[in-house]
C-alpha positions in Angstrom: 265.1 6.8 83.3 265.0 6.0 87.0 264.1 9.5 87.9 261.1 9.7 85.5 257.6 10.0 86.9 256.6 6.7 85.4 259.6 4.8 86.9 259.2 6.4 90.3 255.5 5.4 90.4 256.4 1.8 89.3 259.3 1.5 91.8 257.0 2.5 94.7 254.4 0.0 93.7 254.4 -3.2 95.7 255.5 -6.1 93.5 252.2 -8.0 93.8 250.3 -5.0 92.5 252.8 -4.5 89.8 252.0 -8.0 88.6 248.4 -7.2 88.6 249.1 -4.0 86.6 250.7 -6.2 84.0 247.6 -8.4 83.7 245.6 -5.2 83.4 247.8 -4.1 80.5 247.5 -7.5 78.8 243.7 -6.9 78.5 242.6 -5.3 75.2 239.6 -3.9 76.9 241.7 -1.7 79.2 244.8 -1.3 76.9 244.3 -1.2 73.1 248.1 -1.1 72.5 249.8 -4.4 73.3 253.4 -2.9 73.0 252.8 -1.2 76.4 253.2 -4.7 78.0 256.6 -5.0 76.3 257.6 -1.5 77.7 256.7 -2.6 81.2 258.6 -5.9 80.9 261.7 -4.0 79.7 261.6 -1.6 82.7 260.8 -4.6 85.0 263.8 -6.6 83.8 266.3 -3.8 83.6 265.4 -1.3 86.3 262.5 -2.2 88.7 264.2 -5.4 90.0 267.2 -3.5 91.3 267.6 -0.9 94.0 270.1 1.4 92.3 270.6 0.3 88.6 269.6 2.9 86.0 269.0 2.6 82.2 269.1 5.3 79.6 266.2 6.1 77.2 268.4 5.0 74.3 269.0 1.6 75.9 265.3 1.2 76.5 264.5 2.1 72.9 266.9 -0.5 71.6 265.0 -3.2 73.5 261.6 -1.7 72.7 262.0 -1.0 69.0 265.3 -2.8 68.0 264.9 -2.1 64.3 263.9 1.6 64.4 266.1 4.6 64.9 265.9 6.3 68.3 262.9 8.6 68.7 262.9 10.3 72.1 259.5 11.9 71.5 257.8 8.6 70.7 259.4 6.9 73.7 258.2 9.6 76.0 254.7 9.6 74.6 254.4 5.9 75.2 255.8 6.4 78.8 253.2 9.1 79.4 250.4 6.9 78.0 251.6 4.0 80.3 251.6 6.3 83.3 248.0 7.2 82.5 247.0 3.6 82.3 248.8 3.1 85.8 246.8 5.9 87.3 243.6 4.5 85.9 244.5 1.0 87.2 245.2 2.4 90.7 241.8 4.1 90.7 240.1 0.9 89.6 241.9 -1.1 92.3 240.7 1.4 95.0 237.1 1.2 93.6 237.2 -2.6 93.5 237.8 -2.6 97.3 235.0 -0.2 98.0 231.8 -2.3 97.6 229.4 0.2 99.3 230.4 2.9 96.7 230.1 0.3 93.8 226.5 -0.3 95.0 225.8 3.4 95.4 226.8 4.0 91.8 225.1 0.8 90.5 221.7 1.8 92.1 222.0 5.4 90.6 222.7 3.8 87.1 219.8 1.5 87.3 217.5 4.4 87.9 219.1 6.4 85.1 218.7 3.5 82.7 215.1 2.8 84.0 216.0 -0.8 84.8 213.2 -1.0 87.3 212.5 -4.7 87.2 216.1 -5.4 88.5 216.1 -2.6 91.1 214.6 -4.4 94.1 217.1 -7.3 94.0 220.2 -5.1 93.8 218.7 -2.7 96.4 218.5 -5.6 98.9 222.0 -6.8 98.2 223.1 -3.2 98.7 221.5 -3.2 102.1 223.5 -6.3 103.0 226.7 -4.8 101.8 226.1 -1.6 103.9 225.3 -3.6 107.0 228.5 -5.6 106.6 230.6 -2.5 106.1 229.0 -0.7 109.0 229.7 -3.8 111.2 233.3 -3.6 110.2 233.6 0.1 111.3 233.5 1.6 107.8 231.6 5.0 107.8 229.0 4.5 105.2 226.3 6.9 106.3 226.6 9.1 103.3 226.1 6.1 101.0 223.2 4.9 103.1 221.5 8.3 102.4 222.4 8.1 98.6 221.1 4.6 98.2 218.0 5.2 100.3 217.1 8.3 98.2 217.6 6.4 94.9 215.3 3.7 96.3 212.7 6.4 97.2 212.9 7.8 93.6 212.6 4.3 92.1 209.4 3.7 94.1 207.9 7.0 93.0 208.5 5.9 89.4 206.2 3.0 89.9 202.4 3.0 89.3 201.5 3.0 93.0 203.5 6.3 93.5 204.3 5.4 97.1 207.3 4.3 99.1 208.1 2.6 102.4 211.6 4.3 102.6 212.0 6.0 106.0 213.1 9.4 105.0 213.7 10.3 108.6 216.4 7.7 108.9 218.0 9.0 105.7 218.1 12.5 107.2 219.7 11.0 110.4 222.2 9.1 108.2 223.1 12.4 106.3 223.5 14.2 109.6 226.0 11.6 110.8 227.9 11.7 107.6 228.0 15.5 108.0 229.5 15.0 111.5 232.0 12.5 110.2 233.3 14.6 107.3 233.3 18.0 109.2 234.8 16.7 112.4 238.0 15.5 110.7 238.4 18.7 108.8 237.7 20.8 111.9 240.5 19.1 113.7 242.9 19.4 110.8 242.1 23.2 110.6 242.7 23.6 114.4 246.0 21.8 114.3 247.1 23.7 111.2 246.3 26.9 112.9 248.4 25.9 116.1 251.4 24.8 114.1 251.5 27.6 111.5 249.5 30.5 113.1 247.8 30.9 109.7 244.2 31.7 109.2 241.7 32.2 112.2 240.5 30.0 114.8 236.9 28.9 114.1 234.1 28.9 116.5 232.0 25.8 116.1 230.2 25.4 119.4 226.9 24.4 117.8 228.4 21.8 115.6 230.5 20.3 118.6 227.3 20.2 120.6 225.7 18.2 117.7 228.6 15.8 117.6 228.5 15.4 121.4 224.8 14.4 121.2 225.4 12.0 118.3 228.7 10.6 119.7 227.4 7.1 120.5 226.2 6.7 116.9 229.4 7.8 115.3 232.3 5.5 114.2 235.3 5.2 116.4 237.4 7.3 114.2 235.1 10.2 114.4 235.0 10.0 118.1 238.8 10.1 118.1 238.8 13.3 116.1 236.2 14.9 118.5 238.3 14.1 121.6 241.4 15.2 119.7 239.8 18.4 118.9 238.7 19.1 122.5 242.1 18.4 124.0 244.0 20.3 121.3 242.0 23.5 121.7 242.2 23.3 125.5 245.3 21.3 126.5 244.1 21.0 130.1 241.1 18.9 128.9 243.0 15.7 129.7 239.8 13.6 130.0 239.4 13.9 126.3 243.0 12.9 125.7 242.5 9.7 127.9 239.3 8.9 126.0 241.1 9.3 122.7 244.0 7.0 124.1 241.4 4.3 124.9 240.1 4.4 121.3 243.6 4.5 119.9 244.5 1.4 121.7 241.6 -0.5 120.1 242.0 1.1 116.7 242.0 -1.4 113.8 244.8 -1.1 111.2 243.9 1.7 108.7 245.8 4.2 106.4 245.5 7.0 109.0 246.6 5.0 112.0 250.0 6.5 112.0 248.4 10.0 111.7 246.4 9.3 114.9 249.6 8.3 116.8 251.4 11.4 115.5 248.4 13.5 116.9 248.8 11.8 120.3 252.6 12.5 120.3 251.9 16.2 119.3 249.7 16.5 122.4 252.3 14.9 124.7 254.9 17.4 123.3 252.7 20.3 124.1 252.1 19.1 127.6 255.9 18.5 128.0 256.6 22.1 126.9 254.7 23.4 129.8 256.5 21.3 132.3 254.3 18.1 132.5 257.2 15.6 132.7 254.7 12.8 133.3 253.9 12.9 129.6 257.5 11.6 128.9 256.4 8.2 129.9 253.1 8.5 127.9 255.3 9.4 124.8 257.5 6.3 125.3 254.4 4.1 125.5 253.2 5.5 122.2 256.5 4.8 120.6 256.4 1.2 121.9 252.9 0.7 120.5 254.0 2.2 117.1 256.9 -0.1 117.0 254.9 -3.2 117.7 252.3 -2.1 115.1 254.9 -1.6 112.4 254.2 2.2 112.3 257.9 3.0 112.7 259.1 0.8 109.8 261.2 2.6 107.2 259.4 3.8 104.0 261.3 3.6 100.7 264.5 2.9 102.8 264.0 6.2 104.6 264.0 5.9 108.4 260.9 7.1 110.2 260.8 10.7 111.4 259.7 9.3 114.8 262.8 7.3 115.2 264.9 10.1 116.6 262.5 11.1 119.3 261.8 7.5 120.2 265.5 7.0 121.0 265.8 10.2 122.9 262.7 9.7 125.1 263.6 6.1 125.8 267.1 7.0 126.8 266.0 9.9 129.1 263.7 7.5 130.9 266.5 5.0 131.4 265.1 2.6 128.8 268.4 2.3 127.1 268.0 -1.4 126.4 264.8 -0.7 124.4 266.5 2.2 122.6 269.2 -0.3 121.6 266.6 -2.8 120.5 265.0 -0.1 118.3 268.4 0.8 116.6 269.1 -2.9 116.1 265.7 -3.5 114.5 266.5 -1.1 111.7 270.3 -1.8 111.5 270.3 -2.5 107.8 268.3 0.6 106.9 270.3 2.9 109.2 273.5 1.9 107.4 272.2 3.4 104.1 273.7 6.9 103.2 270.4 8.8 103.6 270.1 7.5 107.3 273.6 7.9 108.5 272.7 11.0 110.5 270.0 9.1 112.3 272.4 6.2 113.1 275.2 8.5 114.4 272.7 10.4 116.5 271.1 7.3 118.0 274.6 5.8 118.9 275.6 9.1 120.5 272.4 9.3 122.6 272.6 5.8 123.9 276.3 6.4 124.8 275.5 9.6 126.4 272.7 8.3 128.7 274.8 5.2 129.6 277.4 7.7 130.9 280.0 7.1 128.2 280.5 10.7 127.5 283.9 10.4 125.6 282.4 7.7 123.5 279.4 9.8 122.7 281.3 12.8 121.7 282.6 11.6 118.2 279.1 10.6 117.2 277.8 14.1 117.7 280.8 15.7 116.2 280.1 13.9 112.8 276.8 15.6 112.7 278.2 19.2 112.8 279.1 19.3 109.2 275.6 18.8 107.8 274.1 22.4 107.7 270.9 21.4 106.1 269.8 18.7 108.4 268.8 21.1 111.2 267.0 18.6 113.5 270.1 16.5 114.0 272.5 19.5 113.8 270.8 21.4 116.6 270.4 18.6 119.0 274.0 17.4 118.4 275.3 20.8 119.4 273.1 20.8 122.5 274.4 17.4 123.6 278.0 18.4 122.8 277.6 21.5 125.1 276.5 19.2 127.9 279.4 16.8 127.3 282.0 19.6 127.3 280.5 21.0 130.4 280.6 17.6 132.2 284.2 16.9 131.1 285.4 20.3 132.0 286.5 21.2 128.5 286.2 24.9 128.8 288.0 25.8 125.5 285.7 23.4 123.6 282.7 24.8 125.4 283.4 28.4 124.7 284.1 27.7 121.0 280.9 25.6 120.6 278.8 28.2 122.2 279.8 30.8 119.6 279.6 28.4 116.6 276.1 27.2 117.9 275.0 30.8 118.1 276.2 31.4 114.5 274.6 28.2 113.3 271.2 29.4 114.5 271.7 32.9 113.2 272.6 31.8 109.6 270.1 29.0 109.1 267.0 30.4 107.4 265.1 27.0 107.8 264.6 27.6 111.5 261.3 28.6 112.8 261.2 31.7 115.1 260.2 29.5 118.0 263.0 27.0 117.5 265.5 29.7 117.1 264.3 31.4 120.3 264.4 28.2 122.3 268.0 27.3 121.3 269.2 30.8 121.8 267.8 30.6 125.4 269.7 27.3 125.9 272.9 28.8 124.8 272.4 31.9 127.0 271.7 29.7 130.1 274.6 27.4 129.4 276.9 30.4 129.1 275.5 31.9 132.4 275.9 28.5 134.1 279.5 28.4 133.0 280.4 32.0 134.3 278.2 32.3 137.4 280.2 32.5 140.6 279.2 29.5 142.7 279.9 31.5 145.9 277.4 34.2 144.9 274.3 32.6 146.3 271.9 35.3 145.1 273.2 35.0 141.5 272.8 31.2 141.5 269.2 31.6 143.0 268.3 34.0 140.3 269.7 31.7 137.6 267.8 28.8 139.0 264.5 30.8 139.2 264.7 32.0 135.6 265.4 28.4 134.3 262.4 27.1 136.2 260.1 29.8 134.7 261.3 29.1 131.1 258.8 26.9 129.2 260.7 26.3 125.9 264.3 25.8 127.0 265.8 22.5 125.7 267.4 20.3 128.5 265.7 22.2 131.4 266.1 19.2 133.7 269.9 19.1 133.0 270.4 22.8 133.6 268.5 22.7 136.9 270.6 19.7 137.9 273.9 21.6 137.3 272.6 24.6 139.1 271.7 22.4 142.1 275.2 21.1 142.0 276.6 24.6 142.3 274.6 25.1 145.5 276.0 22.1 147.3 278.8 22.9 149.8 
């Protein structure tokens, strides 16, 4: 049963929330069937407390209905009903945390039920809740407009048929809410277009001008999306990236904090791809901040996707001690089967940049057999080529060049851009290996071509080796 949808949901639920869910089930108001509490207790005792233990449906049934013959359909119906209750509980838990939204719906319901005598007191309380939420950085402008409009309607329902609600302020609040909602979507659309080349690039100059005018009134997160959009659509607009970085440093913990750091890393990667090596240090600083903020912590025992690049960047900058600290921080998780590739690669990177090439070689070799994990497979082959060249292993180099080429050719998961960049790297390593060091013109041509390339992996290493050929 471990792989069932219900169990997977429960396994991913933090234990304190799981205990709250049990209390939720015990309430006859929310759950009219008390036996669902027993089902949850059975799953808790026999499956949820353990990392890998499983239990069959038959075994659950024996504990659930010990006197009845096994009925798979009945058990699965109860599991489906329990899952629906869990989904309702999660929705309720989110609603309980959103006091502004609660008051928005309460005010609307008071009007619908014509409970006018109680409206004023609740409306005043709603205003206090909105002020508190806004002071804490929560974007509530849309709710401000909703509550204000309900207040206006309530006033008009009275005998005096008048209202002191400032409709102009409601329009301003609605405009800010429009900016907040659209700015995030606009950045997501642009980033999606850059990554996938799907759809069309939108022209939104009038909207961006509006956001620019209202920027001071907008919450920090919307300002971040605005600056991200501007430096994403025009990479040379570095002032917008610097403004974004200042806001990122002061960003309070939130569900999308990791996404903001990922956006910053993506911008740095685009600058690195056009030869801006100074963004390597910026990338490393971002990784350091993410580690300190807990944004690189494993999720469900799966190592963070940012872990690999963090190790590589740190090692390239000579920050090998920090790279080792990062590996040691997640040692227990890295030893799990699903993370062994990350561990082998990290150990190989650290050894390589410490100059221990023979020690690094077996770590990268162990990654060659995994055809599906292309991110580690490609980079492991790239580092092995460098190791063979440095050690003068010509036979191993020639063999790997061919197998590397076939790996790229046969792997359908590779994007055209990645396929092209790694093919270029293979071509230049092959030329580096066979160029006549006494043919100065040929060496100069090779150096010029590498310098003009924008997407070649290990460009700095290739240029370093060409320079070594030119020395007397």
